[in-house]
C-alpha positions in Angstrom: 0.0 0.0 0.0 1.3 3.4 -0.9 1.4 6.5 1.2 -2.1 8.1 1.7 -2.9 11.6 2.7 -6.6 11.9 3.4 -8.8 14.7 4.7 -11.5 13.5 7.1 -14.1 15.2 4.9 -13.0 13.1 1.9 -12.9 9.8 3.8 -15.5 7.1 3.3 -18.7 8.3 5.0 -21.7 6.4 6.4 -24.4 6.4 9.0 -24.6 2.8 10.1 -27.1 3.4 12.9 -29.4 6.3 13.7 -27.6 9.2 15.3 -24.1 8.0 14.3 -22.1 9.7 11.6 -18.8 8.2 10.6 -15.8 8.8 8.3 -13.5 5.8 7.9 -9.9 5.4 6.7 -9.0 1.9 5.7 -5.3 1.3 6.2 -3.5 -2.0 5.6 -3.3 -3.0 9.3 -5.8 -0.8 11.0 -9.1 1.0 10.6 -9.4 4.6 11.8 -12.8 6.2 12.2 -13.9 9.7 13.2 -17.3 9.1 14.8 -19.9 11.7 15.8 -22.6 10.4 18.1 -25.7 12.6 18.6 -27.7 12.7 21.8 -29.7 9.5 22.3 -27.7 7.5 19.8 -26.9 4.0 21.1 -24.7 1.1 20.0 -25.7 -2.1 21.7 -23.1 -4.2 23.6 -21.0 -6.2 21.2 -17.5 -7.4 20.8 -15.0 -8.0 18.0 -11.7 -9.6 17.4 -9.8 -6.3 16.9 -8.3 -4.3 19.7 -10.1 -0.9 19.9 -8.6 2.4 21.0 -11.3 5.1 21.5 -10.1 8.6 21.8 -13.0 10.8 23.1 -12.3 14.2 21.7 -15.3 16.0 23.1 -18.8 15.4 24.5 -20.1 12.9 27.1 -21.0 9.3 26.6 -22.0 6.3 28.8 -20.1 3.1 28.1 -21.3 -0.4 29.1 -18.2 -2.4 29.7 -17.3 -6.0 30.3 -19.5 -9.1 30.8 -21.1 -7.3 33.8 -22.1 -4.3 31.6 -20.4 -1.9 34.1 -21.7 1.7 33.4 -18.9 4.3 33.0 -19.6 7.9 32.0 -16.7 9.3 29.9 -16.1 12.9 28.7 -13.8 14.5 26.2 -10.1 14.1 26.9 -10.4 10.4 27.8 -9.0 7.4 26.0 -10.3 3.8 26.3 -8.2 0.8 25.3 -10.5 -2.2 24.8 -8.8 -5.5 24.4 -9.8 -8.0 21.7 -13.2 -9.6 22.3 -14.1 -7.2 25.1 -17.8 -6.5 25.4 -18.7 -2.8 25.1 -21.5 -0.6 24.0 -22.5 3.1 24.3 -25.4 5.5 25.0 -24.8 9.1 24.0 -25.5 11.8 26.6 -24.4 14.8 24.5 -22.9 15.2 21.1 -19.6 13.3 21.2 -16.7 13.2 18.8 -14.5 10.0 18.9 -11.6 8.7 17.0 -11.6 4.9 17.0 -8.7 2.8 15.9 -9.2 -0.9 15.3 -6.2 -3.2 14.9 -5.9 -5.4 13.1 -8.3 -3.9 10.5 -11.8 -5.3 11.1 -15.4 -4.6 11.3 -16.7 -2.2 14.0 -19.5 -3.3 16.1 -22.1 -1.3 14.2 -20.9 -3.1 11.0 -21.4 -6.5 12.5 -25.0 -5.6 13.5 -25.7 -4.9 9.8 -24.7 -8.4 8.7 
């Protein structure tokens, strides 16, 4: 794969669930996504084989983490590192901007729900 220089505005865009806007960049070994979650948007608890690093840039969001579905409210300036196959989901409290990195490249949870 050759060098890529991509503006977020030009990256692949979709809205996989109501209230979730997403731009994705598909690299050889990782998926990077800029996700905007609008108030009330939810992503049900799921898991995937890829490790996920979620950088919360701004906003406020409730995460449901682990088998016990522990509720954790997270605000901008926080990073979550989710190991492979770790159950997680979210409920949006206020508009939230996140950069997600999945490695190795794989489907995000909202993509698996569409299958």
